[in-house]
C-alpha positions as a printed NumPy array, in Angstrom:
array([[ -0.097,   0.266,  -0.319],
       [  1.273,   3.699,  -0.749],
       [  0.717,   6.055,   0.652],
       [  0.385,  10.225,   0.312],
       [  1.389,  12.477,   3.035],
       [ -0.674,  15.45 ,   3.127],
       [ -0.238,  18.729,   5.68 ],
       [ -2.371,  22.184,   5.37 ],
       [ -2.958,  25.088,   7.76 ],
       [ -6.998,  24.609,   8.554],
       [ -7.015,  27.8  ,  11.245],
       [ -5.124,  30.646,  12.166],
       [ -3.675,  29.799,  15.659],
       [ -4.097,  25.649,  15.666],
       [ -1.434,  23.222,  15.041],
       [ -0.696,  21.691,  11.824],
       [ -2.857,  18.814,  10.582],
       [ -1.374,  15.807,   9.35 ],
       [ -3.456,  12.946,   7.232],
       [ -2.957,   9.978,   5.891],
       [ -4.299,   9.444,   2.672],
       [ -4.468,   5.936,   1.057],
       [ -4.349,   6.52 ,  -2.698],
       [ -3.965,   3.236,  -4.477],
       [ -3.246,  -0.461,  -3.741],
       [  0.122,  -1.699,  -4.86 ],
       [  1.845,  -4.873,  -4.948],
       [  3.194,  -5.846,  -1.714],
       [  6.456,  -3.416,  -0.943],
       [  7.705,  -6.218,   1.062],
       [  8.042,  -8.537,  -1.61 ],
       [ 11.747,  -9.81 ,  -2.487],
       [ 12.862,  -7.294,  -5.527],
       [ 10.136,  -5.04 ,  -5.294],
       [ 11.584,  -2.144,  -7.695],
       [ 11.648,   1.352,  -5.938],
       [  9.932,   3.899,  -7.64 ],
       [ 10.299,   7.86 ,  -7.205],
       [  7.899,  10.031,  -6.171],
       [  7.937,  11.503,  -9.875],
       [  7.414,   8.029, -11.257],
       [  4.507,   7.88 ,  -8.533],
       [  3.072,  10.947,  -9.443],
       [  2.711,  10.362, -12.848],
       [  1.726,   6.976, -12.794],
       [ -0.969,   7.369,  -9.881],
       [ -1.821,  11.143,  -9.211],
       [ -1.411,  13.151, -12.209],
       [ -4.262,  14.911, -11.143],
       [ -2.435,  16.796,  -8.647],
       [ -0.524,  19.14 , -11.395],
       [ -3.642,  18.842, -14.104],
       [ -4.699,  21.618, -15.519],
       [ -2.163,  23.821, -13.09 ],
       [  1.119,  26.267, -14.101],
       [  3.681,  24.236, -12.588],
       [  6.709,  25.406, -10.96 ],
       [  9.806,  22.647, -10.537],
       [ 12.628,  22.882,  -8.063],
       [ 15.001,  20.466,  -8.729],
       [ 18.629,  19.926, -10.208],
       [ 20.399,  16.706, -11.891],
       [ 19.082,  14.312,  -9.195],
       [ 15.415,  14.52 , -10.414],
       [ 15.232,  11.596, -12.324],
       [ 12.703,   8.937, -12.777],
       [ 13.768,   5.339, -12.065],
       [ 15.345,   4.903, -15.738],
       [ 17.16 ,   8.058, -15.377],
       [ 15.055,  10.224, -17.278],
       [ 14.973,  13.697, -16.033],
       [ 11.778,  15.31 , -14.657],
       [ 11.475,  18.269, -16.801],
       [ 11.364,  16.081, -19.801],
       [  8.874,  13.839, -18.196],
       [  6.448,  15.982, -16.743],
       [  6.539,  17.742, -20.301],
       [  6.002,  14.531, -22.083],
       [  2.9  ,  14.046, -19.557],
       [  1.7  ,  17.473, -20.918],
       [  1.904,  19.196, -17.567],
       [  2.209,  23.271, -17.955],
       [  5.734,  23.76 , -16.402],
       [  5.898,  27.305, -16.602],
       [  9.075,  27.679, -13.921],
       [ 12.357,  26.025, -12.509],
       [ 14.3  ,  26.659,  -9.48 ],
       [ 17.365,  25.362,  -8.607],
       [ 19.672,  25.189,  -5.8  ],
       [ 22.97 ,  24.981,  -4.659],
       [ 25.527,  23.779,  -7.468],
       [ 22.703,  24.915,  -9.689],
       [ 20.441,  23.344, -12.592],
       [ 23.077,  20.882, -13.598],
       [ 24.242,  20.306, -10.402],
       [ 28.109,  21.195, -11.735],
       [ 28.923,  24.65 ,  -9.964],
       [ 30.956,  25.366,  -7.429],
       [ 30.42 ,  29.256,  -6.449],
       [ 29.394,  31.108,  -3.638],
       [ 26.463,  32.421,  -5.601],
       [ 24.721,  31.458,  -8.686],
       [ 22.658,  33.93 , -10.884],
       [ 19.193,  32.929, -12.898],
       [ 19.463,  31.633, -16.211],
       [ 17.165,  29.988, -19.05 ],
       [ 16.991,  26.769, -19.842],
       [ 18.272,  25.969, -22.965],
       [ 16.411,  23.191, -23.77 ],
       [ 13.131,  24.585, -22.709],
       [ 13.114,  28.022, -22.653],
       [ 12.096,  28.25 , -19.024],
       [ 12.974,  30.83 , -16.524],
       [ 15.638,  28.661, -14.427],
       [ 15.607,  30.822, -10.783],
       [ 18.466,  30.001,  -8.707],
       [ 17.835,  30.09 ,  -4.84 ],
       [ 21.418,  30.361,  -4.132],
       [ 22.343,  33.649,  -4.859],
       [ 21.544,  36.716,  -3.305],
       [ 17.418,  35.136,  -3.249],
       [ 17.739,  32.076,  -1.479],
       [ 13.935,  31.919,  -1.839],
       [ 11.306,  32.538,  -4.077],
       [ 10.189,  35.742,  -4.657],
       [  6.388,  36.733,  -4.634],
       [  6.788,  37.576,  -8.177],
       [  8.609,  34.177,  -8.73 ],
       [  5.536,  32.559,  -7.083],
       [  2.742,  34.16 ,  -9.26 ],
       [  3.717,  32.301, -11.964],
       [  2.595,  29.31 , -10.498],
       [ -0.561,  27.674,  -9.058],
       [  1.625,  24.897,  -7.392],
       [  5.517,  23.715,  -6.935],
       [  6.799,  20.448,  -7.12 ],
       [ 10.272,  19.629,  -5.495],
       [ 12.376,  16.919,  -6.343],
       [ 15.958,  16.891,  -5.015],
       [ 18.258,  14.093,  -3.595],
       [ 18.944,  14.348,  -0.013],
       [ 22.335,  12.568,   1.04 ],
       [ 21.122,  11.601,   4.502],
       [ 23.489,  14.146,   6.831],
       [ 22.403,  17.335,   8.365],
       [ 25.018,  19.222,   7.048],
       [ 23.513,  19.404,   3.675],
       [ 22.011,  23.075,   1.429],
       [ 19.386,  21.1  ,  -0.024],
       [ 16.999,  20.805,   2.784],
       [ 17.505,  24.201,   3.742],
       [ 16.287,  25.362,   0.575],
       [ 13.171,  23.811,   0.44 ],
       [ 12.566,  24.95 ,   3.75 ],
       [ 12.902,  28.381,   2.592],
       [ 10.735,  27.857,  -0.305],
       [  7.995,  26.435,   1.774],
       [  7.865,  29.661,   4.049],
       [  7.656,  31.316,   0.432],
       [  4.686,  29.476,  -1.224],
       [  2.854,  29.351,   2.646],
       [  2.816,  33.291,   2.599],
       [  1.693,  33.107,  -0.826],
       [ -0.835,  30.566,  -0.799],
       [  0.408,  28.011,  -3.157],
       [  0.697,  24.376,  -2.571],
       [  3.881,  22.244,  -2.691],
       [  4.323,  18.441,  -3.841],
       [  7.544,  17.094,  -2.447],
       [  8.726,  13.65 ,  -4.659],
       [ 10.146,  11.709,  -2.249],
       [ 13.464,   9.997,  -2.806],
       [ 14.839,   7.106,  -0.496],
       [ 17.712,   8.125,   2.038],
       [ 20.824,   6.874,   0.328],
       [ 21.958,   5.472,   3.601],
       [ 19.379,   3.868,   4.842],
       [ 16.588,   5.223,   7.262],
       [ 16.937,   3.331,  10.604],
       [ 20.378,   4.294,  12.219],
       [ 20.459,   7.596,  13.901],
       [ 24.175,   8.949,  14.872],
       [ 26.048,  12.27 ,  16.225],
       [ 25.107,  15.103,  18.151],
       [ 22.054,  17.221,  17.612],
       [ 21.769,  20.589,  15.97 ],
       [ 21.419,  22.803,  19.117],
       [ 19.175,  26.097,  17.846],
       [ 21.72 ,  28.389,  18.333],
       [ 23.956,  26.802,  16.003],
       [ 21.505,  26.655,  12.993],
       [ 22.579,  27.919,   9.476],
       [ 22.063,  27.635,   6.146],
       [ 24.294,  24.523,   5.724],
       [ 22.255,  22.99 ,   8.887],
       [ 18.438,  24.508,  10.177],
       [ 17.083,  21.816,  11.915],
       [ 17.479,  19.851,  15.228],
       [ 18.532,  16.691,  13.913],
       [ 21.799,  14.374,  14.451],
       [ 24.106,  14.623,  11.938],
       [ 22.987,  11.179,  10.559],
       [ 18.989,  11.83 ,  10.215],
       [ 17.607,   8.569,   8.93 ],
       [ 14.928,  10.725,   7.268],
       [ 13.849,  10.911,   3.475],
       [ 13.955,  14.637,   1.774],
       [  9.739,  14.353,   2.457],
       [ 10.069,  13.254,   6.001],
       [ 12.433,  15.94 ,   6.432],
       [ 10.402,  18.701,   4.772],
       [  7.544,  17.424,   7.24 ],
       [  9.337,  17.506,  10.526],
       [ 10.621,  20.766,   9.263],
       [  7.845,  22.429,   8.552],
       [  6.315,  21.286,  11.82 ],
       [  9.473,  22.234,  13.873],
       [  9.448,  25.524,  12.261],
       [  5.916,  26.26 ,  12.398],
       [  6.253,  26.82 ,   8.262],
       [  2.226,  26.194,   8.19 ],
       [  2.756,  25.133,   4.317],
       [ -0.037,  23.319,   2.364],
       [  2.727,  20.764,   1.969],
       [  1.906,  17.198,   0.066],
       [  4.702,  14.029,   0.293],
       [  4.323,  11.761,  -2.566],
       [  6.25 ,   8.649,  -1.251],
       [  8.877,   6.608,  -2.869],
       [  6.921,   3.144,  -3.69 ],
       [  8.44 ,   0.079,  -2.318],
       [ 11.101,   1.764,  -0.262],
       [ 11.571,   0.602,   3.064],
       [ 13.905,   2.058,   6.059],
       [ 16.447,  -0.669,   5.746],
       [ 17.251,  -0.243,   2.199],
       [ 20.187,   1.802,   1.36 ],
       [ 20.477,   3.032,  -2.303],
       [ 22.263,   0.181,  -3.958],
       [ 19.219,  -2.114,  -3.007],
       [ 16.82 ,   0.171,  -4.856],
       [ 17.299,  -0.345,  -8.491],
       [ 17.687,   3.099,  -8.791],
       [ 20.535,   5.05 , -10.995],
       [ 23.085,   7.114,  -8.472],
       [ 23.548,  10.496,  -9.831],
       [ 26.008,  12.909,  -8.052],
       [ 23.781,  14.728,  -5.382],
       [ 26.717,  17.515,  -5.595],
       [ 30.052,  17.572,  -7.22 ],
       [ 32.226,  15.951,  -4.299],
       [ 29.297,  13.266,  -3.572],
       [ 31.148,  10.444,  -6.564],
       [ 29.111,   7.582,  -4.805],
       [ 27.67 ,   5.895,  -2.019],
       [ 30.782,   5.324,   0.03 ],
       [ 31.708,   8.81 ,  -0.23 ],
       [ 27.997,   9.652,   0.962],
       [ 28.224,   6.379,   3.878],
       [ 31.399,   8.544,   5.493],
       [ 29.91 ,  12.074,   4.965],
       [ 28.581,  12.444,   8.551],
       [ 31.776,  12.112,   9.691],
       [ 34.109,  13.503,   7.699],
       [ 32.091,  16.55 ,   6.953],
       [ 33.231,  17.864,  10.327],
       [ 37.168,  17.916,   8.897],
       [ 35.733,  21.051,   6.486],
       [ 36.626,  23.035,   9.122],
       [ 39.64 ,  22.027,   9.591],
       [ 43.444,  22.397,   7.936],
       [ 42.934,  18.514,   6.69 ],
       [ 42.152,  17.91 ,   3.202],
       [ 38.696,  15.547,   2.937],
       [ 40.029,  14.469,  -0.577],
       [ 37.858,  17.363,  -2.561],
       [ 39.928,  17.255,  -5.969],
       [ 40.31 ,  13.418,  -6.205],
       [ 37.579,  10.45 ,  -6.952],
       [ 37.338,   9.769,  -3.653],
       [ 36.206,  12.986,  -1.753],
       [ 34.971,  12.41 ,   1.882],
       [ 36.768,   8.629,   1.388],
       [ 40.18 ,  10.155,   3.002],
       [ 41.624,  12.558,   5.407],
       [ 45.066,  14.46 ,   4.002],
       [ 47.699,  16.908,   5.35 ],
       [ 51.208,  17.703,   4.016],
       [ 51.971,  16.995,   8.115],
       [ 49.731,  14.023,   8.61 ],
       [ 51.512,  10.917,  10.053],
       [ 48.948,   8.002,   8.872],
       [ 50.545,   5.112,  10.827],
       [ 50.8  ,   6.935,  14.38 ],
       [ 46.862,   7.962,  13.662],
       [ 46.1  ,   4.199,  12.877],
       [ 47.588,   3.102,  16.008],
       [ 46.359,   5.565,  18.085],
       [ 42.54 ,   4.62 ,  17.135],
       [ 42.839,   0.906,  16.736],
       [ 39.902,  -0.8  ,  15.102],
       [ 36.969,   0.681,  15.115],
       [ 33.375,  -1.505,  14.177],
       [ 32.256,  -1.468,  10.128],
       [ 35.435,   0.555,   8.884],
       [ 38.901,  -0.392,   7.552],
       [ 41.56 ,   2.213,   7.962],
       [ 44.467,   2.21 ,   6.011],
       [ 47.083,   4.843,   4.893],
       [ 47.814,   6.177,   0.967],
       [ 48.525,   9.252,  -0.447],
       [ 45.954,  11.639,  -2.569],
       [ 46.966,  14.449,  -4.798],
       [ 43.717,  17.087,  -4.659],
       [ 43.573,  18.575,  -8.551],
       [ 42.104,  22.222,  -8.576],
       [ 40.29 ,  21.06 ,  -5.235],
       [ 36.76 ,  23.336,  -4.261],
       [ 38.061,  23.934,  -0.374],
       [ 41.698,  25.106,  -2.26 ],
       [ 43.547,  22.786,   0.437],
       [ 46.66 ,  21.901,  -0.958],
       [ 46.002,  21.678,  -4.439],
       [ 48.253,  19.378,  -6.595],
       [ 50.251,  18.607,  -3.453],
       [ 50.899,  14.532,  -2.549],
       [ 49.365,  14.49 ,   0.662],
       [ 50.022,  11.101,   3.35 ],
       [ 46.519,  10.261,   4.135],
       [ 43.889,   7.914,   5.912],
       [ 41.876,   5.938,   3.682],
       [ 38.202,   4.728,   5.107],
       [ 36.652,   1.873,   3.996],
       [ 33.026,   0.397,   4.884],
       [ 33.019,  -3.336,   5.712],
       [ 30.036,  -3.372,   7.814],
       [ 27.181,  -1.171,   7.644],
       [ 24.98 ,  -2.238,  10.521],
       [ 27.676,  -1.436,  12.788],
       [ 29.365,   1.494,  11.361],
       [ 29.272,   4.777,  13.005],
       [ 31.245,   7.409,  10.767],
       [ 30.15 ,  10.55 ,  13.637],
       [ 32.213,   8.548,  16.284],
       [ 35.028,   7.487,  13.949],
       [ 34.862,  11.366,  13.194],
       [ 35.761,  12.758,  16.493],
       [ 38.109,   9.924,  17.005],
       [ 40.328,  10.929,  14.438],
       [ 39.866,  14.171,  15.426],
       [ 40.518,  13.553,  18.748],
       [ 44.024,  11.572,  17.667],
       [ 45.008,  13.827,  15.276],
       [ 44.709,  16.69 ,  17.856],
       [ 46.821,  15.112,  20.264],
       [ 49.963,  13.766,  18.002],
       [ 49.824,  16.623,  15.631],
       [ 49.841,  19.961,  18.083],
       [ 51.476,  22.008,  16.345],
       [ 50.162,  21.354,  12.672],
       [ 46.322,  20.546,  13.43 ],
       [ 43.901,  23.542,  13.266],
       [ 40.1  ,  24.039,  13.202],
       [ 40.193,  27.202,  10.784],
       [ 37.538,  28.806,  11.592],
       [ 35.108,  28.153,  15.071],
       [ 31.741,  28.915,  13.873],
       [ 32.111,  26.823,  10.601],
       [ 33.115,  24.286,  12.579],
       [ 30.655,  24.378,  15.27 ],
       [ 27.992,  25.029,  12.794],
       [ 28.637,  21.402,  11.008],
       [ 28.881,  19.829,  14.934],
       [ 25.691,  21.707,  15.867],
       [ 27.333,  23.338,  18.437],
       [ 30.655,  23.752,  20.413],
       [ 30.66 ,  20.596,  22.548],
       [ 33.377,  18.483,  20.417],
       [ 35.609,  21.64 ,  19.745],
       [ 35.47 ,  22.442,  23.6  ],
       [ 36.079,  18.317,  24.157],
       [ 39.247,  18.883,  21.432],
       [ 40.785,  21.839,  23.193],
       [ 40.369,  19.859,  26.742],
       [ 43.005,  18.055,  28.736],
       [ 43.909,  14.306,  28.119],
       [ 42.245,  12.048,  29.004],
       [ 39.421,  12.502,  27.359],
       [ 35.879,  11.041,  28.054],
       [ 33.854,   9.295,  25.297],
       [ 32.088,  12.088,  24.02 ],
       [ 29.766,  10.456,  22.046],
       [ 28.112,   8.951,  24.866],
       [ 26.588,  12.236,  25.832],
       [ 24.658,  12.242,  22.359],
       [ 22.881,   8.825,  23.706],
       [ 20.116,  10.783,  25.286],
       [ 19.716,  13.553,  22.827],
       [ 19.182,  11.199,  20.147],
       [ 16.744,   9.256,  22.047],
       [ 14.552,  12.555,  21.96 ],
       [ 15.008,  12.92 ,  18.301],
       [ 13.86 ,   9.398,  17.511],
       [ 10.737,  10.243,  19.711],
       [ 10.356,  13.577,  17.787],
       [ 10.549,  12.43 ,  14.482],
       [  8.114,   9.174,  14.357],
       [  4.986,  11.325,  13.886],
       [  7.018,  12.494,  10.683],
       [  7.884,   9.013,   9.396],
       [  6.479,   7.73 ,   6.162],
       [  8.088,   4.409,   5.584],
       [  7.7  ,   2.203,   8.366]])
């Protein structure tokens, strides 16, 4: 059975209403070999009435494709949907840009305007929304809090709520599964565009579930519908869905990188390279002064992951770290997904590197680091005197509370 999740404001001063509406009876999604259909396929096959005879806007990028890899734009136009405006997040409509701001453009294939939501304007204006009757959203989330696509969606929902425009999220699986939640939960004072919601570094939610959660927590009051990904179950990882891997961003080359990202993203705020400018971004940590053998000896074994030493050479890295320099590095490889906690490993590595290289290791920008960590606690822990307590044990109460808080917004059981 597939369901559609609808949330609509119904009266001033009241809480938001959440209704579960059964659409159609489908093949049992628990059957072996069930093919996962992303929201775009479900919309066009089962729910086309939601956009029929309406002017439609689409917030998407290169990840907005159907099960066969055909773009949403092509599928919608082929279905006779009246697309009138396109909107794009960080990295642009094609997902290849690495720059601080991105301007508006025109889609050469369709002639449609592309309104960038990663420039001076980070949410649609009333003039933009006046061009549409309904907004579709199709973006692939990566399963980690420090990612700007959900922030773009939440700011867009705020704008659509003010304009009275309904929004439909075309949902997609969480590529690193929906069971595990790991790492520190964001404290409100550290909210930013790279992480607006009080969720852990690894949240275990789909983009649709994140939108429902954010709409509630931030009290946006959007007229919001989530079109589910049919056949997805929380234990499924991306490579178990049959869906094509499309890079969500330029430095997210594959599922291996996505698996480590909830932890290695913390090193973006340090003077270590995470492998930007290589083919294995977020799978390595390197610096000219790093002694991988000492770090490996200090950390020892960690469940679910294999650590080894290697050398990487970043070419034109987007973070500007060590271009064309051969870097001694640590390589991370997942060997057991069920037991691996990338957030715990990252903190252990931060602790070992800061202790073994005290004169070389740096946190380059405290606020930048804290915004990704979700608080100042990890940085304070690094500044403390050894022996250090196991800081990850302090996350357990907040994680338990988050599991309770997210429960009403879960679409997939």
